[in-house]
C-alpha positions as CSV (number, residue, x, y, z in Angstrom):
1,M,-76.5,16.2,91.2
2,E,-76.1,13.3,88.8
3,F,-73.8,13.9,85.8
4,S,-75.4,13.6,82.3
5,E,-73.7,13.7,78.9
6,A,-76.9,15.3,77.7
7,C,-76.4,18.3,79.9
8,R,-77.1,21.6,78.1
9,S,-77.1,23.9,81.1
10,C,-74.6,26.3,79.5
11,P,-75.9,27.5,76.1
12,R,-72.6,29.0,74.9
13,L,-70.8,25.7,75.6
14,A,-73.6,23.5,74.2
15,D,-73.6,25.6,71.0
16,F,-69.9,25.4,70.7
17,L,-69.8,21.6,71.1
18,G,-72.5,21.4,68.4
19,R,-70.2,23.2,66.0
20,V,-67.3,21.1,67.0
21,R,-69.3,17.9,66.3
22,Q,-70.1,19.2,62.9
23,S,-66.5,20.2,62.0
24,L,-64.9,17.1,63.7
25,P,-67.5,14.3,63.4
26,G,-65.1,11.7,64.8
27,Y,-64.7,13.5,68.1
28,Y,-66.7,12.7,71.2
29,A,-67.6,16.4,71.6
30,L,-70.0,16.1,74.6
31,P,-69.8,16.8,78.3
32,V,-67.0,14.6,79.5
33,P,-67.7,12.2,82.5
34,S,-65.2,11.6,85.3
35,F,-62.8,8.6,85.1
36,G,-62.3,6.3,88.0
37,D,-64.2,4.9,90.9
38,A,-66.4,7.5,92.8
39,R,-65.2,6.2,96.2
40,S,-61.5,6.6,95.4
41,R,-59.3,8.3,98.0
42,L,-57.7,10.6,95.4
43,L,-59.7,13.0,93.4
44,I,-57.9,15.0,90.7
45,V,-59.6,18.1,89.4
46,G,-58.5,19.8,86.2
47,L,-59.8,22.8,84.3
48,A,-61.8,21.6,81.3
49,P,-61.6,19.1,78.4
50,G,-59.0,20.0,75.7
51,L,-60.1,20.3,72.1
52,H,-57.9,17.4,70.9
53,G,-57.7,15.6,74.2
54,A,-60.7,14.7,76.3
55,N,-63.1,16.4,73.9
56,R,-61.8,13.9,71.2
57,T,-61.5,10.8,73.3
58,G,-64.2,11.2,75.9
59,R,-61.9,10.6,78.8
60,P,-60.3,13.3,81.0
61,F,-56.7,14.2,80.2
62,T,-56.6,11.7,77.4
63,G,-55.0,12.7,74.1
64,D,-53.0,15.8,74.9
65,Y,-49.7,16.7,76.4
66,A,-51.2,17.4,79.9
67,G,-52.5,13.8,80.0
68,N,-49.2,12.3,79.0
69,L,-47.5,13.9,82.1
70,L,-50.5,13.1,84.4
71,Y,-50.9,9.5,83.5
72,S,-47.1,8.8,83.5
73,T,-47.0,10.3,87.0
74,L,-50.1,8.3,88.1
75,H,-48.5,5.1,86.9
76,K,-45.2,5.9,88.6
77,F,-47.0,6.4,91.9
78,G,-49.3,3.4,91.6
79,F,-52.5,5.1,90.7
80,A,-52.8,3.9,87.1
81,S,-52.2,0.5,85.5
82,S,-50.4,2.0,82.5
83,A,-48.4,5.2,81.7
84,E,-50.0,5.3,78.2
85,P,-53.4,7.0,78.1
86,L,-53.8,6.1,74.4
87,D,-53.8,2.9,72.4
88,S,-52.0,2.2,69.1
89,A,-54.9,3.7,67.2
90,G,-54.8,6.9,69.2
91,Q,-57.9,6.3,71.2
92,A,-58.4,6.1,74.9
93,N,-56.5,3.0,76.2
94,A,-59.3,0.6,77.1
95,G,-56.8,-1.5,79.2
96,L,-55.8,1.5,81.4
97,F,-57.6,1.6,84.8
98,L,-57.1,3.7,87.8
99,R,-56.4,2.5,91.3
100,D,-58.0,4.4,94.2
101,C,-58.0,7.5,92.0
102,R,-60.7,9.5,90.0
103,I,-60.1,12.3,87.5
104,T,-62.6,15.0,86.7
105,N,-62.7,18.7,85.6
106,A,-64.2,21.9,87.0
107,V,-66.0,22.3,83.7
108,R,-67.1,19.2,81.8
109,C,-67.5,20.8,78.4
110,L,-64.9,22.1,76.0
111,P,-64.9,25.9,76.3
112,P,-63.9,28.2,73.4
113,Q,-60.2,29.2,73.6
114,N,-60.1,26.9,76.7
115,K,-61.6,29.7,78.7
116,P,-64.8,29.0,80.5
117,E,-66.8,31.9,81.8
118,P,-67.3,32.5,85.5
119,A,-71.0,31.7,85.2
120,E,-70.2,28.4,83.4
121,I,-67.8,27.4,86.1
122,K,-70.4,28.1,88.8
123,R,-73.1,26.3,87.0
124,C,-71.0,23.2,86.5
125,N,-69.9,23.2,90.1
126,A,-72.9,21.2,91.3
127,Y,-71.4,18.1,89.6
128,L,-68.1,18.6,91.5
129,A,-70.0,19.2,94.8
130,A,-71.7,15.8,94.3
131,E,-68.4,14.1,93.8
132,M,-66.9,15.8,96.8
133,G,-69.8,14.4,98.8
134,D,-68.8,10.9,97.8
135,L,-65.2,11.2,99.1
136,P,-64.3,8.9,101.9
137,Q,-62.8,10.2,105.1
138,G,-59.1,11.0,104.8
139,A,-59.3,11.5,101.0
140,A,-56.9,13.8,99.0
141,V,-58.0,16.2,96.4
142,L,-55.5,17.5,93.9
143,A,-56.4,20.8,92.2
144,L,-54.5,21.4,88.9
145,G,-54.4,25.2,88.6
146,T,-56.3,28.1,90.1
147,V,-59.6,27.5,88.4
148,A,-59.8,23.9,89.8
149,H,-58.7,25.1,93.2
150,A,-61.4,27.7,93.3
151,A,-64.0,25.2,92.1
152,V,-63.1,22.8,94.9
153,L,-63.5,25.6,97.5
154,R,-66.8,26.6,95.9
155,A,-68.1,23.0,96.0
156,L,-67.5,23.1,99.8
157,G,-68.7,26.6,100.4
158,L,-65.2,27.8,101.5
159,R,-63.7,31.2,101.0
160,A,-60.8,31.5,98.6
161,R,-58.9,34.1,100.7
162,E,-58.7,31.6,103.6
163,H,-57.3,28.9,101.3
164,P,-55.0,30.7,98.8
165,F,-53.7,28.8,95.8
166,M,-49.9,28.1,95.7
167,H,-48.1,25.3,94.0
168,G,-47.3,22.6,96.6
169,A,-49.7,24.1,99.1
170,Q,-51.9,21.9,101.3
171,H,-55.2,22.8,102.9
172,G,-57.2,20.8,105.5
173,L,-60.9,20.6,104.4
174,P,-63.9,20.4,106.7
175,C,-65.2,17.4,104.9
176,G,-62.2,15.4,106.3
177,A,-60.2,15.5,103.1
178,R,-57.0,17.4,102.3
179,L,-56.6,19.7,99.3
180,Y,-53.2,19.7,97.4
181,D,-52.4,22.4,94.9
182,S,-50.3,22.1,91.7
183,Y,-49.8,24.2,88.7
184,H,-51.7,22.6,85.8
185,C,-49.6,20.0,83.9
186,S,-50.2,21.8,80.6
187,R,-47.7,22.1,77.8
188,Y,-47.6,25.8,78.3
189,N,-46.6,25.5,82.0
190,T,-43.9,22.9,81.3
191,Q,-42.5,24.7,78.3
192,T,-42.2,28.0,80.2
193,R,-40.7,26.0,83.1
194,R,-43.3,27.1,85.5
195,L,-43.8,23.4,86.2
196,N,-41.4,20.5,85.7
197,E,-41.7,16.8,86.2
198,T,-39.8,16.9,89.5
199,M,-42.1,19.5,90.9
200,F,-45.1,17.5,89.8
201,H,-43.7,14.3,91.3
202,E,-43.1,16.1,94.6
203,V,-46.8,16.9,94.9
204,F,-47.7,13.3,94.3
205,G,-45.1,12.2,96.8
206,A,-46.8,14.3,99.4
207,I,-50.2,12.9,98.5
208,T,-49.1,9.3,98.6
209,G,-47.3,9.9,102.0
210,Y,-50.6,11.4,103.4
211,L,-52.7,8.6,102.0
212,R,-50.5,5.9,103.6
213,K,-51.1,7.4,107.0
214,T,-54.9,7.6,106.7
């Protein structure tokens, strides 16, 4: 299934984005495309665009706290050309590019209260399934949080009980890729100390070690 910014498959989300565009006319406020080459060996899956992050800039994890931690980590481990997702004007840094990495979300549209409904996650899963189908052999998939984890499993037709989510967990996938789990790098998770930078870096250390061997 080919992604389209004109997607209106989820009426609740489409209506909500329409209201956001009216109240915040400078915002992107459309379904957010993935960022990075489709044949990259690392696919990162988040939850959904944030109101003042990807929903504003049109690039996943760009403009909010979660993106600051993610891109600084990607830069540290060689997956991003810069640690700064934004330019001096507060827009998506046009000079930033990803190396062998692609970033997407389980749900491509901003949901109210950042809570997509189960039917919306299921409906949007066709886009993720298509991206999973493009992964090269020996790829790594990083799921940021339980919703992203479940979306990856759904895209592959796998049962959640056979691949339980746990921070730092690793799961072999029948498509020849390996799934890595991390708590979402949200401000809430870091402020409550559920996730810290060291924990996040450890997950990326495991991923880079795996990719070097494949």
